[in-house]
C-alpha positions as CSV (number, residue, x, y, z in Angstrom):
1,M,-2.4,-19.2,10.7
2,K,-0.6,-16.1,9.8
3,I,1.1,-16.3,6.4
4,P,4.5,-14.6,6.5
5,P,5.6,-12.5,3.4
6,R,8.1,-15.1,2.2
7,Q,5.3,-17.8,2.0
8,I,2.6,-15.7,0.3
9,E,3.4,-16.8,-3.2
10,A,3.2,-20.5,-2.3
11,F,0.0,-19.8,-0.3
12,L,-1.7,-18.2,-3.4
13,K,-1.2,-21.5,-5.3
14,N,-3.6,-23.2,-2.9
15,S,-1.6,-26.4,-2.5
16,D,-3.0,-27.1,1.0
17,P,-6.0,-29.5,0.7
18,G,-7.0,-28.8,4.3
19,L,-7.5,-25.0,3.8
20,R,-11.0,-23.9,4.5
21,A,-10.7,-20.1,4.5
22,A,-8.3,-17.4,3.5
23,L,-8.4,-13.8,4.7
24,F,-6.8,-11.0,2.8
25,F,-6.9,-7.7,4.7
26,G,-5.1,-4.4,4.9
27,S,-5.0,-0.8,3.7
28,D,-4.0,-1.6,0.1
29,E,-7.4,-2.4,-1.3
30,G,-5.9,-3.1,-4.7
31,L,-3.5,-5.7,-3.4
32,V,-6.2,-7.3,-1.3
33,R,-8.3,-7.8,-4.4
34,E,-5.3,-8.9,-6.5
35,R,-4.3,-11.6,-4.1
36,A,-7.8,-12.8,-3.5
37,N,-8.3,-13.1,-7.2
38,R,-5.2,-15.1,-7.6
39,L,-6.1,-17.6,-4.9
40,A,-9.6,-17.8,-6.4
41,A,-8.3,-18.6,-9.8
42,S,-6.1,-21.3,-8.5
43,S,-9.0,-22.9,-6.6
44,V,-11.7,-23.3,-9.4
45,D,-11.6,-23.7,-13.1
46,D,-13.8,-20.7,-13.9
47,V,-14.2,-17.9,-11.3
48,T,-17.2,-16.6,-13.4
49,D,-19.2,-19.9,-13.2
50,A,-22.1,-19.2,-10.9
51,F,-22.6,-22.9,-10.4
52,C,-19.3,-23.3,-8.5
53,V,-18.8,-19.8,-7.2
54,A,-20.9,-17.9,-4.6
55,D,-20.5,-14.2,-4.1
56,L,-21.4,-12.9,-0.6
57,T,-20.8,-9.7,1.4
58,G,-20.1,-9.1,5.0
59,P,-23.5,-7.4,5.7
60,E,-25.3,-10.3,4.2
61,I,-23.6,-12.7,6.6
62,I,-24.2,-10.5,9.6
63,K,-27.9,-10.4,8.7
64,D,-28.1,-14.2,8.0
65,P,-25.1,-16.0,9.7
66,A,-26.3,-19.5,8.7
67,R,-25.9,-18.6,5.0
68,L,-22.1,-18.8,5.1
69,A,-22.2,-22.5,6.3
70,D,-24.9,-23.2,3.8
71,E,-22.8,-21.9,0.9
72,A,-19.6,-23.5,2.2
73,N,-21.3,-26.9,2.3
74,A,-23.3,-26.7,-0.9
75,L,-22.2,-29.0,-3.8
76,S,-21.2,-27.7,-7.2
77,L,-24.0,-28.4,-9.7
78,T,-21.4,-29.1,-12.4
79,G,-19.0,-31.1,-10.1
80,G,-15.5,-30.1,-9.1
81,A,-14.3,-27.6,-6.6
82,R,-16.4,-24.9,-5.1
83,L,-15.5,-21.3,-4.0
84,V,-17.2,-18.7,-1.8
85,R,-16.1,-15.1,-2.3
86,L,-16.8,-13.0,0.8
87,R,-16.1,-9.2,0.3
88,G,-16.4,-6.3,2.8
89,A,-15.8,-8.6,5.8
90,T,-15.7,-7.2,9.3
91,D,-15.5,-8.7,12.8
92,G,-19.3,-9.2,12.6
93,I,-18.8,-12.4,10.5
94,A,-16.4,-14.0,13.0
95,E,-18.8,-16.2,14.7
96,A,-20.4,-17.4,11.5
97,L,-16.9,-18.3,10.2
98,R,-16.0,-20.0,13.4
99,F,-18.9,-22.4,13.0
100,V,-17.5,-23.4,9.5
101,L,-13.9,-23.7,10.7
102,D,-14.9,-25.8,13.7
103,G,-17.4,-28.0,11.9
104,P,-16.9,-31.0,9.6
105,A,-15.1,-30.7,6.3
106,C,-16.9,-28.4,3.9
107,E,-17.1,-28.4,0.1
108,A,-15.9,-24.9,-0.6
109,L,-12.9,-22.7,0.0
110,I,-13.9,-19.3,1.5
111,V,-11.9,-16.4,0.2
112,I,-12.4,-13.3,2.4
113,E,-11.6,-9.7,1.6
114,A,-11.4,-7.0,4.3
115,G,-10.0,-3.6,5.0
116,P,-7.4,-2.8,7.7
117,L,-7.8,-5.1,10.8
118,A,-6.1,-4.4,14.1
119,P,-4.2,-7.3,15.7
120,R,-6.9,-7.6,18.3
121,S,-9.6,-7.9,15.6
122,A,-11.9,-10.9,16.3
123,L,-11.9,-12.0,12.6
124,R,-8.1,-11.7,12.3
125,K,-7.4,-13.5,15.5
126,L,-9.8,-16.3,14.5
127,I,-8.1,-16.9,11.2
128,E,-4.5,-16.5,12.5
129,G,-5.3,-19.0,15.3
130,S,-6.8,-21.7,13.0
131,K,-4.8,-24.4,11.3
132,R,-7.6,-24.6,8.7
133,A,-7.3,-20.9,7.6
134,G,-4.7,-18.4,6.6
135,A,-4.4,-14.6,7.0
136,V,-2.4,-12.5,4.6
137,G,-1.8,-8.8,5.3
138,C,-1.8,-6.5,2.3
139,Y,-0.1,-3.1,2.9
140,P,1.2,-0.4,0.6
141,D,4.2,-1.6,-1.4
142,E,7.7,-0.7,-0.4
143,A,9.9,1.0,-3.1
144,N,11.6,-2.3,-3.9
145,D,8.2,-4.0,-4.3
146,V,6.9,-1.3,-6.6
147,A,10.1,-1.5,-8.7
148,G,9.4,-5.2,-9.2
149,V,5.8,-4.6,-10.2
150,V,7.0,-1.9,-12.6
151,R,9.6,-4.1,-14.3
152,D,7.3,-7.1,-14.6
153,T,4.4,-5.1,-16.0
154,L,6.5,-3.2,-18.5
155,R,8.3,-6.4,-19.5
156,T,5.0,-7.9,-20.7
157,H,4.7,-5.0,-23.1
158,G,8.3,-5.4,-24.3
159,L,9.5,-2.3,-22.5
160,T,12.4,-1.7,-20.1
161,P,12.5,1.3,-17.8
162,S,15.7,3.4,-17.4
163,N,17.2,3.5,-13.9
164,D,16.0,7.0,-13.4
165,A,12.5,6.2,-14.6
166,L,12.4,3.1,-12.3
167,S,13.5,5.2,-9.3
168,Y,10.9,7.9,-10.1
169,L,8.1,5.4,-10.4
170,A,9.1,3.5,-7.3
171,G,9.0,6.7,-5.4
172,N,5.7,8.0,-6.7
173,L,3.6,4.8,-6.8
174,G,2.7,2.2,-4.3
175,S,-0.1,3.4,-2.1
176,D,-2.5,1.0,-3.9
177,R,-1.5,-2.0,-6.0
178,R,-4.5,-1.5,-8.4
179,V,-3.6,2.2,-9.0
180,T,0.1,1.2,-9.5
181,R,-0.8,-1.4,-12.2
182,S,-3.3,1.0,-13.9
183,E,-0.6,3.8,-14.1
184,I,2.0,1.4,-15.5
185,E,-0.5,0.2,-18.1
186,K,-1.1,3.8,-19.1
187,L,2.7,4.3,-19.3
188,A,3.1,1.2,-21.5
189,L,0.5,2.5,-23.9
190,Y,2.2,5.9,-23.9
191,A,5.6,4.3,-24.8
192,A,4.1,1.6,-27.1
193,D,6.4,2.5,-30.1
194,Q,9.6,2.4,-28.0
195,Q,11.8,-0.2,-26.5
196,S,12.5,1.6,-23.2
197,V,10.8,4.0,-20.9
198,S,12.7,7.3,-20.0
199,L,12.3,9.5,-16.9
200,E,10.5,12.0,-19.1
201,D,8.0,9.4,-20.2
202,A,7.4,8.4,-16.5
203,Q,6.9,12.0,-15.4
204,A,4.6,12.8,-18.3
205,V,2.2,9.9,-17.4
206,V,2.4,9.6,-13.6
207,A,2.5,13.3,-12.8
208,D,-1.1,13.3,-11.4
209,N,-1.0,10.1,-9.4
210,A,-1.7,9.9,-5.7
211,G,2.0,9.4,-5.2
212,L,2.6,13.0,-6.1
213,G,-0.2,13.9,-3.7
214,L,1.9,12.2,-1.0
215,D,4.9,14.3,-2.2
216,D,2.8,17.4,-1.9
217,V,2.0,16.6,1.7
218,A,5.7,15.8,2.4
219,L,6.7,19.1,0.9
220,A,4.1,21.1,2.9
221,A,5.3,19.5,6.1
222,A,9.0,20.2,5.4
223,E,8.1,23.8,4.4
224,G,5.9,24.6,7.4
225,D,2.9,25.1,5.2
226,H,0.1,24.1,7.8
227,T,-2.7,25.1,5.4
228,G,-1.4,23.0,2.5
229,L,-0.5,20.1,4.9
230,D,-4.0,20.0,6.4
231,R,-5.7,20.2,3.1
232,G,-3.5,17.6,1.4
233,L,-3.5,15.2,4.3
234,S,-7.3,15.3,4.7
235,K,-7.7,14.6,0.9
236,L,-5.3,11.6,1.1
237,L,-7.0,10.1,4.1
238,L,-10.4,10.5,2.6
239,E,-9.2,8.7,-0.5
240,G,-8.1,5.8,1.8
241,V,-4.4,6.3,1.6
242,S,-2.7,4.6,4.6
243,P,-1.3,7.0,7.3
244,V,1.8,4.8,7.3
245,A,2.2,5.5,3.5
246,V,1.9,9.2,4.2
247,L,4.6,9.0,7.0
248,R,6.9,7.1,4.7
249,A,6.5,9.6,1.9
250,A,7.4,12.4,4.3
251,A,10.4,10.3,5.5
252,R,11.6,9.8,1.9
253,H,11.5,13.5,1.3
254,L,13.4,14.2,4.4
255,Q,16.0,11.5,3.5
256,R,16.5,13.2,0.2
257,L,16.9,16.6,1.9
258,H,19.3,14.9,4.4
259,Q,21.4,13.5,1.5
260,A,21.5,16.8,-0.3
261,A,22.4,18.6,2.9
262,G,25.3,16.2,3.3
263,L,26.5,17.0,-0.2
264,T,26.4,20.8,0.4
265,A,28.2,20.3,3.7
266,G,30.9,18.5,1.6
267,G,31.3,21.5,-0.6
268,K,28.8,21.1,-3.4
269,R,26.5,24.0,-4.3
270,P,22.8,23.4,-3.6
271,K,21.9,23.0,-7.3
272,E,24.8,20.5,-7.7
273,A,23.6,18.6,-4.7
274,M,20.0,18.4,-6.0
275,A,21.2,17.3,-9.4
276,A,23.0,14.4,-7.8
277,L,19.9,13.0,-6.3
278,R,18.2,9.9,-7.9
279,P,15.5,10.1,-8.9
280,P,15.9,13.8,-9.8
281,V,13.8,16.4,-8.0
282,F,10.5,16.8,-9.9
283,F,10.8,20.0,-11.9
284,K,7.7,21.5,-10.3
285,Q,9.2,21.0,-6.8
286,I,12.7,22.3,-7.4
287,G,12.0,25.8,-5.9
288,H,10.5,24.3,-2.8
289,F,13.3,21.8,-2.4
290,Q,16.0,24.4,-2.8
291,A,14.4,26.6,-0.2
292,Q,14.0,23.8,2.3
293,L,17.7,22.9,1.7
294,R,18.5,26.4,3.0
295,W,16.4,26.1,6.1
296,W,17.1,22.6,7.4
297,T,20.4,21.4,8.8
298,Q,21.6,17.8,8.6
299,A,21.3,17.4,12.3
300,D,17.7,18.6,12.4
301,L,16.8,16.5,9.5
302,G,18.2,13.4,11.3
303,L,16.1,14.2,14.3
304,A,13.0,14.7,12.2
305,L,13.5,11.4,10.5
306,E,13.8,9.6,13.8
307,Y,10.5,11.2,14.9
308,L,8.7,10.0,11.8
309,I,10.1,6.5,12.3
310,E,8.8,6.5,15.9
311,A,5.4,7.7,14.7
312,E,5.2,4.8,12.2
313,V,6.1,2.3,14.9
314,K,3.3,3.8,17.1
315,C,0.8,3.5,14.2
316,K,1.6,-0.2,14.0
317,S,1.9,-1.2,17.6
318,T,0.0,1.1,20.0
319,G,-3.6,0.7,18.8
320,A,-4.0,4.5,18.9
321,P,-5.8,6.0,15.8
322,S,-3.2,6.0,13.1
323,E,-4.7,9.0,11.4
324,A,-4.3,11.1,14.5
325,L,-0.7,9.9,15.1
326,C,0.2,10.7,11.5
327,S,-1.4,14.2,11.6
328,R,0.4,15.0,14.9
329,A,3.7,13.9,13.5
330,L,3.5,15.9,10.3
331,M,2.3,19.0,12.2
332,T,5.3,18.7,14.5
333,I,7.6,18.5,11.5
334,A,5.8,21.6,10.0
335,N,6.3,23.5,13.3
336,A,10.0,22.6,13.3
337,A,10.2,23.8,9.7
338,N,8.8,27.2,10.7
339,R,11.3,27.5,13.4
340,R,14.1,26.7,11.0
341,R,12.8,29.4,8.6
342,Q,12.8,32.0,11.3
343,V,16.4,31.1,12.2
344,V,17.6,31.5,8.6
345,A,15.6,34.7,8.1
């Protein structure tokens, strides 16, 4: 069965006695691991106990398919529940897992971790079509999700972020849940002797995160910098950042330009329009942002945003390589930026 977002929290508590397997998959590796760990912790008393927990990998099961059923049906030497952790899963384990799901009741819950899986993936289809298993998609956090993680993590350290700091962090984190938590933990340590976290604190700690790498790519696209765009995009994709996350970062940047362009059309000077944005424009990007505000019109920014939204939909629905769709969309935006620059010049 497919677990919808609103039911994920309940699913992680493992209240279904008939559950035999759980698949966590998606482009956010940190969120995949975090959710798998939570379900594992709710299933056995001690996830480090080798007598009740078996650790396997996808390649091991592909090499020896019968091992999955053997581990799933083995008894815990110390009694109690048993858990099988299966990491690095691919479609190659689907038949071995089908044998377990279709067979008699087994002793263990199988918690599976995988990377991105297309809707037609054999493993994903098997899990989503079974009443004895559940599949949970794990994708880069939306800004609202990141804000919740930021608030909750800082609260455990007795800290409260300012509105500007929260907006900044939500806009510059989120491509990987594990990275997000790591950065917020560093921020908490940085502000340990304070009660609140300011925008300056957030910028000082999170300035080198991959979120700003996303912003660099967005800036390059909106500026018509093909060299910078190609270099930055290649780096992000090699690091495993989702093409959809890249498209959304570009869309966020164009939305901010669109908002500022609307303010200038209403009579504000460019600097006043930029100062009104929340979060504020990062100080290292002010010159680029101001220049782009001169080139782009509100109407052209609206069309560019529609194009990016269409590209994201294609990434999710067509089955075409999302990296190629993302690259093509951003290069198209860069071409449009160059045309705008020539018009203004």
